[in-house]
C-alpha positions in Angstrom: 80.9 67.4 48.8 80.0 70.8 50.0 79.2 71.9 53.6 75.3 73.4 53.5 74.2 76.1 56.0 72.4 73.4 57.7 76.1 71.6 58.4 77.2 74.5 59.8 74.4 74.7 62.3 74.6 71.5 63.3 78.1 71.9 64.4 77.6 75.3 66.1 74.6 73.7 67.5 77.0 70.6 68.9 79.9 73.0 70.2 77.3 75.1 71.8 76.0 72.2 73.7 79.2 71.3 74.8 80.3 74.6 75.6 77.3 74.5 78.0 78.2 71.2 79.5 81.3 72.1 80.7 80.2 75.1 82.3 77.2 73.3 83.9 79.8 70.6 84.7 82.5 73.2 86.1 80.0 75.0 88.3 78.7 71.6 90.1 82.2 70.7 90.7 82.5 73.7 92.0 79.7 74.2 94.5 80.7 70.6 95.3 83.9 71.8 96.2 83.0 74.9 98.4 80.4 72.4 100.2 83.4 70.6 101.6 85.8 73.5 102.7 82.4 75.5 104.4 82.2 71.9 106.1 86.2 71.4 106.6 86.3 75.2 107.9 83.1 74.5 110.2 85.1 72.0 111.6 88.1 73.7 112.5 86.6 76.5 113.9 84.8 74.4 116.4 87.9 72.7 116.9 89.0 76.1 117.8 86.5 77.4 119.7 86.8 74.0 121.8 90.7 74.2 122.4 90.3 78.4 123.4 87.8 77.0 126.4 90.0 74.3 127.2 93.3 76.1 127.7 91.4 78.9 129.3 89.9 76.6 131.4 93.2 75.2 131.9 94.8 78.6 133.5 91.7 79.7 135.0 91.5 76.7 137.0 95.7 76.8 137.7 95.6 80.7 138.6 92.4 80.6 140.8 92.2 77.3 142.6 88.6 76.4 141.0 87.4 73.2 142.2 85.2 70.8 140.1 81.3 72.7 140.7 83.4 75.9 139.9 85.2 75.0 136.7 82.0 73.8 135.6 80.3 76.6 135.8 83.4 78.2 134.1 83.2 76.4 131.6 79.6 76.7 130.9 80.3 80.6 130.8 83.2 80.3 128.5 81.4 78.2 125.7 78.7 80.8 125.7 81.3 83.5 125.8 83.0 81.9 122.8 79.4 81.5 121.1 79.1 85.1 121.4 82.5 86.0 120.7 82.2 83.9 117.2 79.1 85.7 116.2 80.4 89.1 116.8 83.3 88.3 114.8 80.8 87.1 111.8 79.6 90.2 111.7 82.3 92.3 111.8 83.9 90.6 109.2 80.3 90.9 107.0 80.2 94.4 108.0 84.0 94.8 106.5 83.6 92.7 103.6 80.6 94.8 102.3 82.4 98.0 102.8 85.1 96.8 100.7 82.5 96.2 98.0 81.0 99.8 98.6 84.8 101.4 98.4 84.9 99.3 94.8 82.0 100.9 93.6 83.7 104.0 94.1 86.9 103.7 93.1 85.9 102.6 90.1 85.5 105.7 88.0 89.3 106.8 89.3 90.8 103.4 87.5 92.2 102.8 84.0 90.3 100.2 82.2 92.6 97.4 82.7 92.6 98.4 86.8 89.1 98.7 86.6 88.7 94.6 85.2 91.5 93.3 88.1 89.2 95.1 90.6 85.9 94.2 89.5 87.3 90.2 89.6 88.5 91.2 93.4 84.9 93.0 94.2 82.9 89.6 92.4 84.7 87.8 94.5 84.1 89.5 97.7 79.9 89.5 96.6 80.1 86.0 96.3 81.6 86.0 99.7 78.4 88.0 101.0 76.1 86.4 98.9 77.2 82.6 100.9 76.7 84.4 104.4 73.3 85.6 103.5 72.4 82.1 102.6 73.3 81.2 105.9 77.0 79.8 105.3 80.1 79.8 107.5 81.8 83.0 108.3 85.3 82.4 105.8 82.6 80.7 103.2 83.6 81.4 99.5 87.2 81.9 100.4 89.2 81.0 97.4 91.5 78.0 97.8 94.4 80.3 95.8 93.5 83.7 97.0 91.9 85.2 99.8 89.7 88.4 98.3 91.0 90.2 101.4 94.4 89.6 100.4 93.7 92.4 97.8 93.4 95.0 100.3 95.4 94.0 103.3 98.4 92.5 100.8 99.0 89.7 103.1 97.3 86.1 103.3 95.0 85.9 106.6 96.6 82.8 108.5 94.4 80.5 110.1 95.4 80.1 113.8 94.5 78.4 116.3 93.3 79.6 120.2 90.6 82.6 120.7 88.1 82.7 117.7 88.9 86.3 117.9 92.8 86.4 118.3 93.6 87.3 114.5 93.1 91.2 115.3 95.4 91.2 118.0 97.9 88.9 116.7 98.1 91.4 113.8 99.4 94.1 116.2 101.9 92.2 117.4 105.4 92.6 116.5 107.2 89.4 114.9 108.6 86.7 117.3 107.1 88.9 120.6 104.5 89.7 122.9 102.7 92.6 122.8 103.4 94.9 125.3 100.4 94.9 128.0 
């Protein structure tokens, strides 16, 4: 029995349907995974902020001898400051990422086709990050599980540390294993 054009068309349509279903399922799984990661990162950020507030209050209480009323007032100010620091940090990260996307655009004409493809992949990850931020996601939203888009530019993975919300910048300036001279 010889295959007819209709048979080929049916097989092609079936393969296309399978491909589209696979793509759709992959997209949905990716979205669910991203939402779970965002929720976990938001909880982690809140935990780090609370820990910074607790440590700072304990240090100020010990150093200044604060009474309970003073400690309560200081704690309210620490909470407000931590929130403001987080907002400033998020805006600064957005600006940084947007500058990197712009840099990619300027670098493309200078690169070979292979280099352009690699840079374009990094640019797409950064653009996705910016898009998620504009949708109201957390500051580190869209970060790849296996590779941080910023790693391409910094040459190292961003480490997650507890403590002060804006501590990453200062820690990067410290010598390994030691305290930064004041």
